[in-house]
N, CA and C atoms as a LAMMPS dump frame, in Angstrom:
ITEM: TIMESTEP
0
ITEM: NUMBER OF ATOMS
345
ITEM: BOX BOUNDS ff ff ff
-5.0000000000000000e+02 5.0000000000000000e+02
-5.0000000000000000e+02 5.0000000000000000e+02
-5.0000000000000000e+02 5.0000000000000000e+02
ITEM: ATOMS id mol type element x y z
1 1 1 N -110.955 102.87 4.788
2 1 2 C -111.836 101.626 4.386
3 1 3 C -111.44 101.482 2.443
4 2 1 N -110.982 100.559 2.3
5 2 2 C -110.674 99.833 1.253
6 2 3 C -111.597 99.387 0.062
7 3 1 N -111.771 99.868 -0.67
8 3 2 C -112.896 99.355 -1.813
9 3 3 C -112.145 98.442 -2.872
10 4 1 N -113.029 97.357 -3.326
11 4 2 C -112.295 96.716 -4.882
12 4 3 C -113.433 96.646 -5.525
13 5 1 N -113.122 97.184 -6.877
14 5 2 C -114.093 96.843 -8.201
15 5 3 C -113.21 96.233 -9.132
16 6 1 N -114.514 95.257 -9.412
17 6 2 C -114.028 94.517 -10.435
18 6 3 C -114.805 95.412 -11.649
19 7 1 N -113.64 94.733 -12.811
20 7 2 C -114.112 95.01 -14.261
21 7 3 C -113.85 93.89 -15.367
22 8 1 N -114.053 94.338 -16.701
23 8 2 C -113.53 93.181 -17.549
24 8 3 C -114.588 91.77 -18.241
25 9 1 N -115.784 91.597 -16.953
26 9 2 C -116.827 90.635 -17.581
27 9 3 C -117.496 91.091 -19.134
28 10 1 N -117.851 90.356 -19.628
29 10 2 C -119 90.281 -20.661
30 10 3 C -119.402 88.708 -21.175
31 11 1 N -119.592 88.51 -22.22
32 11 2 C -120.473 87.755 -22.932
33 11 3 C -119.077 87.276 -24.074
34 12 1 N -118.669 85.954 -23.979
35 12 2 C -118.107 85.534 -24.956
36 12 3 C -117.75 83.885 -25.579
37 13 1 N -117.851 83.807 -26.651
38 13 2 C -118.126 82.273 -26.897
39 13 3 C -117.284 81.525 -26.137
40 14 1 N -117.529 79.94 -25.923
41 14 2 C -116.257 78.94 -25.763
42 14 3 C -115.371 78.675 -26.353
43 15 1 N -114.521 78.491 -25.785
44 15 2 C -113.297 79.033 -26.585
45 15 3 C -112.116 80.745 -26.678
46 16 1 N -112.73 81.103 -25.831
47 16 2 C -112.345 82.64 -26.112
48 16 3 C -111.539 82.586 -24.905
49 17 1 N -111.64 84.111 -25.058
50 17 2 C -110.872 84.479 -23.703
51 17 3 C -111.466 85.972 -22.944
52 18 1 N -111.178 85.995 -21.771
53 18 2 C -111.41 87.388 -21.034
54 18 3 C -110.374 88.008 -20.013
55 19 1 N -109.958 89.071 -19.763
56 19 2 C -109.445 89.577 -18.509
57 19 3 C -110.158 90.598 -17.858
58 20 1 N -110.033 90.121 -16.728
59 20 2 C -111.066 90.405 -15.337
60 20 3 C -110.192 90.978 -14.967
61 21 1 N -110.159 92.938 -14.176
62 21 2 C -108.998 93.282 -12.854
63 21 3 C -110.06 93.368 -11.745
64 22 1 N -109.439 93.524 -10.544
65 22 2 C -110.021 94.375 -9.373
66 22 3 C -108.938 95.222 -9.183
67 23 1 N -109.498 96.341 -8.943
68 23 2 C -109.254 97.745 -8.623
69 23 3 C -109.441 98.143 -7.398
70 24 1 N -107.967 98.153 -6.453
71 24 2 C -108.122 98.597 -5.034
72 24 3 C -108.204 100.447 -5.325
73 25 1 N -109.012 100.526 -4.034
74 25 2 C -109.097 101.865 -3.802
75 25 3 C -107.449 102.711 -3.639
76 26 1 N -107.568 101.508 -1.999
77 26 2 C -106.157 101.697 -1.195
78 26 3 C -104.669 100.878 -2.113
79 27 1 N -104.26 100.566 -0.714
80 27 2 C -102.621 99.958 -1.636
81 27 3 C -103.149 98.824 -1.176
82 28 1 N -102.286 97.673 -2.315
83 28 2 C -102.94 95.959 -2.078
84 28 3 C -101.96 95.818 -1.119
85 29 1 N -100.998 96.375 -0.654
86 29 2 C -99.59 95.719 0.346
87 29 3 C -100.396 95.116 1.163
88 30 1 N -102.139 96.555 1.682
89 30 2 C -102.846 95.919 2.624
90 30 3 C -102.842 94.132 3.14
91 31 1 N -103.174 93.6 1.708
92 31 2 C -103.928 92.249 1.248
93 31 3 C -102.331 91.244 1.584
94 32 1 N -102.619 90.751 2.315
95 32 2 C -101.706 89.269 2.179
96 32 3 C -102.122 88.355 1.335
97 33 1 N -103.677 88.021 1.55
98 33 2 C -104.185 87.532 0.09
99 33 3 C -104.648 87.762 -0.536
100 34 1 N -104.723 87.795 -2.29
101 34 2 C -106.166 88.262 -2.441
102 34 3 C -106.89 87.075 -3.751
103 35 1 N -107.891 87.299 -3.969
104 35 2 C -108.142 86.296 -4.465
105 35 3 C -109.391 86.297 -5.625
106 36 1 N -110.014 85.655 -6.613
107 36 2 C -110.818 85.633 -7.234
108 36 3 C -112.129 84.191 -7.018
109 37 1 N -113.102 84.328 -7.025
110 37 2 C -113.873 83.997 -6.478
111 37 3 C -115.27 84.157 -7.586
112 38 1 N -116.106 82.354 -7.843
113 38 2 C -117.19 82.861 -8.85
114 38 3 C -118.885 82.288 -7.959
115 39 1 N -119.865 82.593 -8.719
116 39 2 C -120.58 82.223 -7.948
117 39 3 C -121.946 81.941 -9.571
118 40 1 N -121.782 80.887 -9.474
119 40 2 C -122.65 80.538 -10.841
120 40 3 C -124.512 80.929 -10.126
121 41 1 N -125.289 80.95 -11.312
122 41 2 C -126.84 81.111 -10.537
123 41 3 C -127.192 78.932 -10.209
124 42 1 N -128.255 79.758 -8.364
125 42 2 C -128.226 78.39 -7.725
126 42 3 C -127.056 77.323 -7.159
127 43 1 N -125.799 78.152 -7.633
128 43 2 C -124.325 77.064 -6.552
129 43 3 C -123.904 78.401 -5.751
130 44 1 N -122.819 77.318 -5.137
131 44 2 C -122.236 78.131 -4.028
132 44 3 C -121.343 78.959 -4.557
133 45 1 N -121.014 79.869 -3.912
134 45 2 C -119.463 80.749 -4.417
135 45 3 C -118.485 79.929 -4.195
136 46 1 N -117.464 80.098 -5.062
137 46 2 C -116.318 79.16 -5.275
138 46 3 C -114.61 79.794 -5.451
139 47 1 N -113.869 79.18 -5.116
140 47 2 C -112.419 79.657 -5.294
141 47 3 C -112.491 79.306 -6.607
142 48 1 N -111.559 80.316 -7.364
143 48 2 C -111.34 80.573 -8.377
144 48 3 C -110.12 80.145 -8.528
145 49 1 N -108.752 81.286 -7.435
146 49 2 C -107.967 81.194 -7.935
147 49 3 C -107.137 82.656 -6.279
148 50 1 N -106.189 81.994 -5.93
149 50 2 C -105.706 82.878 -5.04
150 50 3 C -104.417 83.464 -5.424
151 51 1 N -103.695 84.295 -5.078
152 51 2 C -102.696 84.925 -5.277
153 51 3 C -101.677 85.81 -3.499
154 52 1 N -100.693 85.188 -2.922
155 52 2 C -100.206 86.249 -1.503
156 52 3 C -99.536 86.944 -2.474
157 53 1 N -99.39 87.809 -1.201
158 53 2 C -98.361 88.933 -1.031
159 53 3 C -97.068 89.263 -2.31
160 54 1 N -96.594 87.691 -1.978
161 54 2 C -95.057 87.249 -2.169
162 54 3 C -95.453 86.53 -3.764
163 55 1 N -96.612 86.6 -4.362
164 55 2 C -96.732 85.851 -5.476
165 55 3 C -97.037 84.663 -5.888
166 56 1 N -97.164 83.803 -4.491
167 56 2 C -97.152 82.192 -4.211
168 56 3 C -99.116 81.915 -5.211
169 57 1 N -99.111 81.534 -5.761
170 57 2 C -100.632 80.951 -6.039
171 57 3 C -101.22 79.831 -6.198
172 58 1 N -102.642 79.966 -5.924
173 58 2 C -102.947 78.57 -6.482
174 58 3 C -104.593 78.406 -7.461
175 59 1 N -105.22 77.512 -7.61
176 59 2 C -105.741 77.259 -8.346
177 59 3 C -107.398 76.04 -8.209
178 60 1 N -108.389 76.742 -8.372
179 60 2 C -109.073 75.216 -8.81
180 60 3 C -108.609 74.599 -9.662
181 61 1 N -109.046 73.765 -9.788
182 61 2 C -108.572 72.006 -10.766
183 61 3 C -109.222 72.074 -11.768
184 62 1 N -110.853 72.955 -11.345
185 62 2 C -111.19 73.496 -13.065
186 62 3 C -110.919 74.117 -14.23
187 63 1 N -109.879 75.122 -13.484
188 63 2 C -109.617 76.028 -13.908
189 63 3 C -107.967 76.331 -14.381
190 64 1 N -107.33 74.847 -13.704
191 64 2 C -105.68 74.652 -14.333
192 64 3 C -105.295 74.956 -15.393
193 65 1 N -104.381 75.301 -15.781
194 65 2 C -104.075 75.549 -17.101
195 65 3 C -104.846 76.182 -18.146
196 66 1 N -105.784 77.341 -17.6
197 66 2 C -106.667 78.214 -18.75
198 66 3 C -106.277 79.237 -17.241
199 67 1 N -106.225 79.309 -16.635
200 67 2 C -106.88 80.912 -16.291
201 67 3 C -105.298 81.542 -15.241
202 68 1 N -105.272 82.72 -15.367
203 68 2 C -104.044 82.841 -14.854
204 68 3 C -104.236 84.249 -13.862
205 69 1 N -104.033 84.359 -12.53
206 69 2 C -103.906 84.782 -11.569
207 69 3 C -102.468 86.001 -11.201
208 70 1 N -103.061 87.371 -11.187
209 70 2 C -101.452 88.138 -11.373
210 70 3 C -101.937 89.529 -10.415
211 71 1 N -101.144 89.869 -9.294
212 71 2 C -101.341 91.287 -9.339
213 71 3 C -100.352 92.148 -9.444
214 72 1 N -100.257 93.448 -9.386
215 72 2 C -99.734 94.618 -9.733
216 72 3 C -99.812 95.204 -8.551
217 73 1 N -98.649 95.451 -7.553
218 73 2 C -98.621 95.922 -6.396
219 73 3 C -98.885 97.417 -6.951
220 74 1 N -97.726 97.859 -7.788
221 74 2 C -97.85 99.109 -7.881
222 74 3 C -98.484 99.767 -8.707
223 75 1 N -99.573 98.826 -8.882
224 75 2 C -100.825 99.556 -9.498
225 75 3 C -101.997 99.181 -8.407
226 76 1 N -102.056 98.829 -7.67
227 76 2 C -102.958 98.062 -6.925
228 76 3 C -103.766 97.7 -7.415
229 77 1 N -103.553 97.034 -8.506
230 77 2 C -104.124 95.906 -9.351
231 77 3 C -104.501 94.455 -9.202
232 78 1 N -105.466 93.702 -8.922
233 78 2 C -105.598 92.018 -9.357
234 78 3 C -105.523 92.04 -10.881
235 79 1 N -105.161 90.517 -11.169
236 79 2 C -106.193 90.092 -12.605
237 79 3 C -106.389 89.086 -12.359
238 80 1 N -107.087 88.529 -13.758
239 80 2 C -107.603 87.607 -13.805
240 80 3 C -107.407 86.829 -15.425
241 81 1 N -106.822 86.323 -15.611
242 81 2 C -106.91 86.009 -17.31
243 81 3 C -107.436 84.709 -17.905
244 82 1 N -108.401 84.466 -17.866
245 82 2 C -109.169 83.609 -18.47
246 82 3 C -109.529 82.841 -19.997
247 83 1 N -108.937 81.959 -20.513
248 83 2 C -108.48 81.256 -21.916
249 83 3 C -109.277 80.067 -21.692
250 84 1 N -109.896 79.87 -22.901
251 84 2 C -110.749 78.282 -22.907
252 84 3 C -111.684 78.438 -22.81
253 85 1 N -112.358 79.195 -22.559
254 85 2 C -113.444 79.228 -21.659
255 85 3 C -114.358 78.722 -22.028
256 86 1 N -114.907 77.652 -21.379
257 86 2 C -116.091 76.525 -21.404
258 86 3 C -117.698 77.225 -20.988
259 87 1 N -119.057 76.67 -21.404
260 87 2 C -120.132 77.511 -20.917
261 87 3 C -120.116 76.907 -18.964
262 88 1 N -119.658 76.168 -18.516
263 88 2 C -119.245 76.186 -17.236
264 88 3 C -118.788 77.195 -16.432
265 89 1 N -118.069 77.901 -17.29
266 89 2 C -117.036 79.2 -16.381
267 89 3 C -117.973 80.282 -15.865
268 90 1 N -119.409 80.26 -16.732
269 90 2 C -120.191 81.601 -16.952
270 90 3 C -120.639 81.673 -14.788
271 91 1 N -120.544 82.474 -14.41
272 91 2 C -120.955 82.902 -13.445
273 91 3 C -120.716 84.227 -13.475
274 92 1 N -121.091 85.176 -12.149
275 92 2 C -120.486 86.122 -11.361
276 92 3 C -118.994 86.509 -10.434
277 93 1 N -118.387 86.866 -11.056
278 93 2 C -116.51 86.714 -10.237
279 93 3 C -116.96 87.954 -9.815
280 94 1 N -116.087 87.564 -8.497
281 94 2 C -115.687 88.028 -7.251
282 94 3 C -114.605 88.491 -6.892
283 95 1 N -113.868 89.635 -6.085
284 95 2 C -112.529 89.524 -6.04
285 95 3 C -112.508 90.097 -4.367
286 96 1 N -111.627 89.4 -4.07
287 96 2 C -111.756 89.359 -2.457
288 96 3 C -110.041 89.56 -1.666
289 97 1 N -110.014 90.678 -0.413
290 97 2 C -108.635 90.971 -0.22
291 97 3 C -108.892 90.532 1.173
292 98 1 N -107.719 89.787 1.679
293 98 2 C -107.807 88.941 3.231
294 98 3 C -106.301 90.019 3.716
295 99 1 N -106.495 90.859 4.777
296 99 2 C -105.447 91.619 5.598
297 99 3 C -105.716 91.772 6.913
298 100 1 N -104.648 91.497 8.249
299 100 2 C -104.917 91.835 9.031
300 100 3 C -105.897 91.458 9.74
301 101 1 N -106.585 90.115 9.292
302 101 2 C -108.064 89.745 10.291
303 101 3 C -109.259 89.986 9.36
304 102 1 N -108.778 90.82 8.2
305 102 2 C -109.852 91.873 7.531
306 102 3 C -109.943 91.131 6.433
307 103 1 N -111.568 90.957 5.923
308 103 2 C -111.728 90.576 4.652
309 103 3 C -112.579 91.481 3.609
310 104 1 N -112.165 91.581 2.461
311 104 2 C -112.879 92.99 1.732
312 104 3 C -113.559 92.22 0.733
313 105 1 N -114.818 92.103 0.028
314 105 2 C -115.273 91.401 -1.382
315 105 3 C -115.572 93.196 -1.9
316 106 1 N -115.751 92.725 -3.968
317 106 2 C -116.108 93.54 -4.784
318 106 3 C -117.332 93.142 -4.522
319 107 1 N -117.849 94.124 -5.745
320 107 2 C -119.487 93.481 -6.592
321 107 3 C -119.635 92.783 -6.88
322 108 1 N -118.591 92.595 -7.871
323 108 2 C -118.668 90.989 -8.833
324 108 3 C -118.758 92.105 -10.296
325 109 1 N -118.209 91.35 -11.356
326 109 2 C -118.159 91.423 -12.22
327 109 3 C -119.413 90.159 -13.525
328 110 1 N -119.757 90.22 -14.392
329 110 2 C -120.583 89.144 -14.742
330 110 3 C -119.955 88.44 -15.818
331 111 1 N -119.326 87.284 -16.241
332 111 2 C -119.27 86.355 -17.299
333 111 3 C -119.942 84.988 -17.672
334 112 1 N -120.042 85.807 -19.246
335 112 2 C -121.281 84.437 -19.758
336 112 3 C -120.585 83.842 -20.896
337 113 1 N -120.229 82.535 -20.963
338 113 2 C -119.795 81.992 -22.281
339 113 3 C -120.959 81.352 -22.559
340 114 1 N -121.186 81.513 -23.932
341 114 2 C -122.101 80.874 -24.796
342 114 3 C -121.589 79.609 -25.904
343 115 1 N -121.997 78.058 -25.721
344 115 2 C -121.611 77.454 -26.219
345 115 3 C -121.913 77.251 -27.859
């Protein structure tokens, strides 16, 4: 059973930066695709960014140019660097891994951006 654990959330002022990490208990080569999702209070969970095992990425329009997703297969870790943060980025951020028809979610880390 692979487990995903997010870290790095916190409180930051608008315009600031935060870096999130998602550490896997197993080998992330298992995951063909990994992604970051977020859920703000009262809203549905939405995709933030995804990255394939080959390194191909895609981003939600709302974060393009500000967020960068990456993965380090040797460290079994995925990252999300968030710059130029806005109050509307406030949410719980979750990592997800998909592979062999299965998907795994972390428990989330909270990001709060103050105006």
